[in-house]
N, C-alpha and C positions, 0 to 999 in steps of 0.2 A: 465088748462097750469102750467106748472110745476110751481111752488111758486119761487123755482131761479133765474125765468126770471124776471128780471122790462120789468113794461110796457113802453110803447114805449113811449118816450122822446125823444122834440125837443132841437138840438143842445148838447153841449158838458153837462159834469154833473156839477151839483150846486158845489159838493165839488171835487174836484182833487186828494185831499189827499189820498194818496196811491196807486197813479197810477202811473205808469213809466214814463219818461219823454219822449219816443217814442210816445205814446199815446197822452198823453199832446201837445206837437209839434201835430200830425193832427190832433186836435180840433184846435189848432191855425193857422193853414194854412187853414182852412178850413172857420175861422172867418175871416180872413184877406181879403178873396172874397168875404165875404158875401153869403156864397152860405147855402140853406137849406139845411139839412141832418137832421135826427130821429136815433137815439139809443137806445138798448137796451142794457141790463147788463144782465151776465147769468154765469152760471160755466164754467171752460174752455172747451173748442169745438176744440179740435186738429184735429179733422176729420169729412168728411159728415158725418156720423152716427153719431155723438156726436152734430150735430145742427139739429136734426129733431126735431120740435116742434118751431126753432127760426123762422124759415122764414115764421109761420102763425102768430106769432107777430112780425116779424119786417114789412110786408105787402109785401116781394119781396123773390126771393131765393137769399141765398146768393154764390154768384160763386166758384165756384173751381179753385185754384189757383194753377200753378204748374210752379216748379223752374223748367226750362231745362235748359241742355250744351250742346255742340257737343262732338263728339267722342274726340276730341284733348284739352278739355275744354278751347277754346279760345274766345269763343262764349255764351252768357248768354241768357235767353229766359226769363218771366215770362207771361203765356198763363193765361190766364182769359175764362173759358168756363162753361157752363149748365152743373148741375149736372148730367143731363139724359143723357149728352152727352160722350161719351168714348174719350179716348187719342190714336191716335194711331200714331206710331214715325213715321213711311213713309210718313201717309201723311201729316201732317205738315212739317215735313222736306222737303220734295218735296214741298210744297206751300212758304215757305221761302228761298230758295234753299242752304237748311244746313245739313251737312253731319247727319248722324243716329245722333238723340236727344234723349236723355236721360235724367233720373232724375240729376241733379247737388248738389253735398256737399252740407249739412249742415252749412260747413266750408265759402263757398262760399257765401251763401245767409245773414248769419250775417257779415261778409266781407261787401259784398256790398248793402244790404238791411235794415241792421241794423235789422234781424225778424229771430228769430226761427222757425224750423217745426212746422207747424199746424195755425200758425198765417201769412202767405204767404199772402200778399195783395198788393194791385197796388198803394198802400198810402207810401208803403216803397220805391217807387222810389224817393222819394225825399231827400232818403243818399246815393241814388246813383246818386254823383257829377261829377263820373270819367264818366259817358256814360256807365260803363259796359250793363248792362242787356237791354234788348231790351221787347219791351210791345208786345204781341201778344194779339190779343180778338175774339173771336169768333163773327162771325154776328149774331147770334138769342140774345146776348149781346146788341151787340149796337142797336139792334130791340125793346128793351124792353124799356117801359118807365121807371121803377126802377131798380138801380144796388145794390146788397149787399156786403159788405165788412168788414174786420175786419179794426179797426187803430191800426194795425200794432201789436195788443195781443188780443188772443183769448179769450178771457172775457167780452169780449164787439162786438157788429155788427153795423154797419149804414149803413142806405138805404139815396140814392141820386136820383135826375132827374139825369136820361142819360145823357142827354145833357149837363148837369153841371160836370158831372165827366170827360166826354170824350173832353169838351171844357174848359171852363178857369182852372179846376183842374188841367187837362194834360198839360196842357200851364204850369202852375206854375211848376209842375213836372219838368218841362223842356225836358219832352220824347216826342216823335212821336211813334205811334202807327201803327201796320201792322194789319188790319182785316188777317184774316184766314178763313176756310169754315169746319169744325167737322160735318162728319153725324151721 
């Protein structure tokens, strides 16, 4: 194990000094809901390649999260999918009844989710007060026991029970979820 990756710990860090407000807000939300979660801290992991080794310590795979938009940039989507699946724009576009989807700009990501590239996470939906972003989740994620994601920053990763994330957490985020199936 990389010595720069912390051991798996339950809950928020004992000392939150030096952490960003958006990360602390994630812990506050989860704690207010009484959700059990586990955390690891690690060097910045802005890509799947950088996340290699984290999954083993976390005890689940960290989701691939894509921030997407339609051609007119009037509809925005956060797609959660397993690492081993490939994003096919025509397939997902057809399932959600949207024109061709492509990657949305980092400006929209920051404006709607208060997240920068490499830190995209379902927990960023807590910042989407105007409900501009629709959540899409691959069925394999929904069928898994645990879900892994970042707390709005890519230097920590969290593990939840899937039923907690898509139950009380999603309800508190005040967003709906649309299941999709990716090959």
